[in-house]
BABAVO-561489 format. One line per 4 residues: number of its first residue (from 1); their letters; for each residue x, y, z of C-alpha. Coordinates in Angstrom, 2 decimals. Example, Ala and Ser with C-alpha at 12.3 -4.5 7.8 and 13.67 -1.06 7.14 Angstrom:
# residues 2
1	as	12.30:-4.50:7.80 | 13.67:-1.06:7.14
***
This chain:
# residues 280
1	xxxx	-12.74:17.91:0.33 | -15.97:18.29:-1.67 | -16.35:17.22:-5.30 | -15.77:20.67:-6.79
5	xxxx	-12.69:21.34:-4.67 | -11.22:17.96:-5.51 | -11.86:18.48:-9.23 | -10.12:21.86:-9.05
9	xxxx	-7.19:20.34:-7.18 | -6.90:17.52:-9.72 | -6.90:19.98:-12.63 | -4.23:22.09:-10.98
13	xxxx	-2.09:19.11:-10.09 | -2.37:17.62:-13.57 | -0.79:20.75:-15.04 | 1.79:20.90:-12.26
17	xxxx	2.67:17.25:-12.78 | 3.13:17.73:-16.53 | 5.47:20.64:-15.94 | 7.34:18.71:-13.27
21	xxxx	7.84:15.67:-15.51 | 9.10:17.88:-18.32 | 11.98:19.38:-16.32 | 15.27:17.63:-17.26
25	xxxx	16.60:17.77:-13.72 | 13.49:16.05:-12.42 | 13.37:13.35:-15.13 | 16.62:11.97:-13.74
29	xxxx	15.38:11.35:-10.22 | 17.32:8.70:-8.35 | 16.28:6.38:-5.52 | 18.31:8.33:-2.95
33	xxxx	16.67:11.68:-3.78 | 14.66:13.12:-0.89 | 10.94:12.29:-1.43 | 9.92:15.27:0.70
37	xxxx	11.67:17.66:-1.72 | 9.37:16.76:-4.63 | 7.65:19.92:-5.88 | 4.62:17.95:-7.03
41	xxxx	4.31:16.13:-3.72 | 4.34:19.44:-1.87 | 1.43:20.63:-4.03 | -0.46:17.35:-3.53
45	xxxx	0.06:17.49:0.21 | -1.20:21.05:0.40 | -4.19:20.59:-1.93 | -5.45:17.05:-1.37
49	xxxx	-4.59:16.69:2.31 | -4.89:20.37:3.18 | -1.45:20.26:4.75 | -2.42:17.72:7.44
53	xxxx	0.44:15.83:9.06 | 1.23:12.45:7.50 | 3.06:10.14:9.87 | 5.55:7.60:8.52
57	xxxx	3.82:4.24:8.71 | 5.38:2.02:11.41 | 6.91:-1.23:10.13 | 4.22:-3.69:9.12
61	xxxx	1.37:-1.16:9.26 | 1.23:-0.13:5.59 | 2.79:-2.02:2.69 | 3.35:-0.66:-0.82
65	xxxx	4.54:-3.13:-3.44 | 5.82:-1.72:-6.73 | 8.75:-3.02:-8.78 | 11.98:-1.05:-8.45
69	xxxx	12.36:-1.28:-12.23 | 9.28:-1.84:-14.38 | 9.31:-4.43:-17.15 | 6.60:-2.44:-18.99
73	xxxx	5.99:1.17:-17.90 | 2.42:0.99:-19.22 | 1.54:-2.04:-17.08 | 3.18:-1.72:-13.67
77	xxxx	1.73:-3.90:-10.90 | 0.99:-2.02:-7.67 | -0.39:-3.32:-4.39 | -1.27:-1.35:-1.24
81	xxxx	-1.99:-3.31:1.92 | -3.00:-1.64:5.18 | -2.55:-3.89:8.18 | -5.30:-2.30:10.27
85	xxxx	-8.32:-4.20:11.62 | -11.46:-3.22:9.71 | -14.00:-2.89:12.53 | -16.94:-0.49:12.90
89	xxxx	-15.05:1.25:15.71 | -11.87:1.83:13.72 | -10.91:1.11:10.14 | -9.01:2.39:7.12
93	xxxx	-11.43:4.59:5.19 | -9.18:5.44:2.22 | -5.94:4.52:0.53 | -4.34:7.10:-1.77
97	xxxx	-1.92:6.28:-4.59 | 0.34:9.16:-5.64 | 2.80:8.89:-8.55 | 4.79:12.12:-8.49
101	xxxx	6.08:12.12:-12.09 | 2.77:11.28:-13.78 | 0.91:14.05:-15.61 | -1.89:13.43:-13.10
105	xxxx	-0.07:12.57:-9.85 | -3.21:11.65:-7.88 | -3.54:8.28:-9.55 | -6.12:6.64:-7.31
109	xxxx	-8.24:7.19:-4.22 | -9.63:3.90:-2.93 | -12.38:3.78:-0.28 | -13.24:0.98:2.15
113	xxxx	-15.75:0.16:4.88 | -15.80:-2.32:7.78 | -17.56:-4.69:5.37 | -14.41:-4.67:3.22
117	xxxx	-12.74:-6.94:5.75 | -9.32:-5.73:4.65 | -8.16:-2.39:3.28 | -6.10:-3.65:0.37
121	xxxx	-6.04:-3.02:-3.36 | -4.02:-4.42:-6.22 | -4.05:-2.93:-9.71 | -1.84:-2.00:-12.67
125	xxxx	-0.70:1.52:-13.49 | 1.18:3.60:-16.01 | 4.33:5.39:-14.83 | 5.61:8.19:-17.04
129	xxxx	9.11:8.75:-15.63 | 11.40:7.73:-12.78 | 9.25:8.58:-9.79 | 8.53:8.41:-6.13
133	xxxx	5.39:6.33:-5.64 | 3.43:6.95:-2.44 | 0.68:5.16:-0.53 | -1.25:7.12:2.10
137	xxxx	-3.71:5.46:4.47 | -6.45:7.54:6.09 | -8.15:5.97:9.11 | -11.76:6.53:10.10
141	xxxx	-10.65:9.02:12.78 | -8.83:11.13:10.20 | -5.22:10.12:10.88 | -2.83:9.79:7.94
145	xxxx	0.07:7.37:7.51 | 2.38:7.15:4.52 | 5.01:5.02:2.83 | 7.11:5.78:-0.25
149	xxxx	8.88:3.63:-2.83 | 10.93:4.54:-5.89 | 10.15:3.10:-9.33 | 12.24:3.26:-12.48
153	xxxx	9.92:3.44:-15.47 | 9.58:5.71:-18.47 | 6.94:6.54:-21.07 | 4.02:4.62:-19.62
157	xxxx	1.43:7.36:-20.09 | 2.27:7.96:-23.75 | 2.71:4.31:-24.76 | 0.44:3.16:-27.62
161	xxxx	-2.45:0.84:-26.70 | -1.82:-2.87:-26.79 | -5.15:-3.76:-28.43 | -6.89:-2.92:-31.70
165	xxxx	-9.08:0.19:-31.38 | -12.15:-1.37:-33.05 | -11.88:-4.53:-30.99 | -11.57:-2.46:-27.81
169	xxxx	-14.75:-0.53:-28.62 | -16.65:-3.75:-29.34 | -16.18:-4.93:-25.76 | -16.18:-1.51:-24.08
173	xxxx	-17.55:-1.72:-20.53 | -17.77:-5.49:-20.30 | -16.83:-6.70:-16.81 | -16.04:-9.96:-15.08
177	xxxx	-15.63:-10.95:-11.45 | -13.39:-13.62:-10.02 | -13.91:-14.68:-6.40 | -11.14:-16.58:-4.60
181	xxxx	-12.49:-18.10:-1.42 | -15.77:-19.11:0.18 | -18.39:-16.36:-0.22 | -20.60:-18.30:2.21
185	xxxx	-18.06:-18.31:5.04 | -17.19:-15.66:7.62 | -13.62:-14.76:6.67 | -12.88:-11.92:4.21
189	xxxx	-12.87:-13.07:0.60 | -10.60:-11.87:-2.20 | -12.26:-10.70:-5.42 | -11.04:-9.34:-8.74
193	xxxx	-12.96:-6.98:-11.00 | -11.77:-6.95:-14.63 | -12.99:-4.13:-16.90 | -12.72:-3.99:-20.68
197	xxxx	-11.80:-0.39:-21.41 | -9.00:1.16:-23.53 | -8.31:3.74:-20.82 | -6.80:6.15:-23.33
201	xxxx	-4.58:8.70:-21.61 | -4.87:11.33:-24.35 | -1.06:11.35:-24.53 | -0.52:8.46:-26.96
205	xxxx	-0.15:9.09:-30.69 | -1.93:6.87:-33.20 | 0.83:5.36:-35.32 | -1.30:5.53:-38.50
209	xxxx	-3.03:8.90:-38.27 | -0.20:10.61:-36.34 | -2.91:12.20:-34.19 | -3.25:11.89:-30.43
213	xxxx	-6.02:9.53:-29.41 | -8.51:11.51:-27.27 | -8.57:10.73:-23.57 | -11.19:8.16:-22.56
217	xxxx	-10.75:6.33:-19.29 | -12.47:4.79:-16.28 | -12.84:7.39:-13.54 | -15.16:5.84:-10.93
221	xxxx	-15.69:2.30:-9.67 | -18.17:1.28:-6.95 | -18.58:-2.28:-5.67 | -21.19:-3.59:-3.23
225	xxxx	-21.99:-6.98:-1.74 | -25.64:-7.69:-0.89 | -26.25:-3.95:-1.13 | -23.41:-2.98:1.23
229	xxxx	-20.52:-0.93:-0.20 | -17.15:-2.65:0.14 | -14.85:-0.90:-2.33 | -14.75:2.19:-4.50
233	xxxx	-12.09:3.87:-6.60 | -11.67:7.39:-7.98 | -9.07:6.89:-10.70 | -7.79:8.35:-13.95
237	xxxx	-5.65:7.50:-16.98 | -2.80:6.43:-14.70 | -4.62:3.08:-14.61 | -3.46:0.70:-17.33
241	xxxx	-5.50:-0.37:-20.34 | -8.29:-2.78:-19.34 | -8.17:-1.88:-15.63 | -8.52:-4.54:-12.99
245	xxxx	-8.80:-4.25:-9.23 | -8.29:-6.88:-6.53 | -10.02:-6.16:-3.23 | -11.61:-7.95:-0.26
249	xxxx	-15.13:-8.23:1.11 | -16.86:-9.82:4.08 | -19.48:-12.40:2.97 | -23.08:-11.36:3.57
253	xxxx	-24.83:-14.63:2.74 | -27.34:-14.48:-0.09 | -27.05:-11.56:-2.45 | -24.91:-10.38:-5.29
257	xxxx	-21.56:-8.81:-6.02 | -22.33:-5.65:-8.02 | -20.02:-3.18:-9.75 | -20.90:0.18:-11.27
261	xxxx	-18.31:1.90:-13.45 | -18.42:5.42:-14.90 | -15.88:6.65:-17.43 | -14.64:10.09:-18.45
265	xxxx	-17.38:10.39:-21.09 | -20.06:9.70:-18.47 | -20.76:6.25:-19.89 | -22.08:3.96:-17.17
269	xxxx	-21.56:0.21:-16.99 | -23.01:-2.26:-14.49 | -22.17:-5.89:-13.77 | -23.56:-8.24:-11.12
273	xxxx	-22.84:-11.78:-10.05 | -25.00:-13.81:-7.68 | -22.79:-15.16:-4.94 | -24.78:-18.38:-4.85
277	xxxx	-23.51:-18.99:-8.40 | -19.87:-18.44:-7.42 | -17.87:-21.66:-7.79 | -16.44:-22.92:-4.51
***
């Protein structure tokens, strides 16, 4: 799907998702409801995947971790782990995160390369209502595999921000890396990218002005190691305030870990960390 087509699909699905979440019968989804019967999922499948077959992931092939009941619907931990070898001959190219009941159901599209080492991502999301949550893995040969979980959460997309607005703007776009492992070895290394950004959904009301805070959120993340891409994310306001992403990369020796982030107002932020300066 090209950029224009995907943008059109996202706009259509955002409206469909809002209508879906507003229907009383759908707000009361239960864990035993048939995931395939979801009206929003049927639209996502047709638009984003062009109706291609999605095979149920065999046990151990694709893991989706999301709490059955969220402690805080605005900060729900999610992890997707694809147990495929990341080799030049065959690898997981993308992981898709779909949250049916969110106003924008296509919450994240995460891309990987053989230099990622592992096709895994951990992050935190907003969930607006009881929902089926789906992870779809797309391999380099175009095959699709899926897994679904059910999460009980409510009001995450309209929850007020947890930080002061002025303080959030003062650090807007600041980023930090954390590397867990030996970036000079040969095994894949786990890294975390932390981004200071309010990630306003546009659906939360300011408690003082009684006006809705305009949407302003991270929409694109690209990470490279020594100039080689290892992780990227197309995301939206389904990501929690101050987004962070945990991912893997294969060490490349000397070089730097570099992240480029673009938000919904086309503001661009860049951060880099020399791997030789990474504490062991």
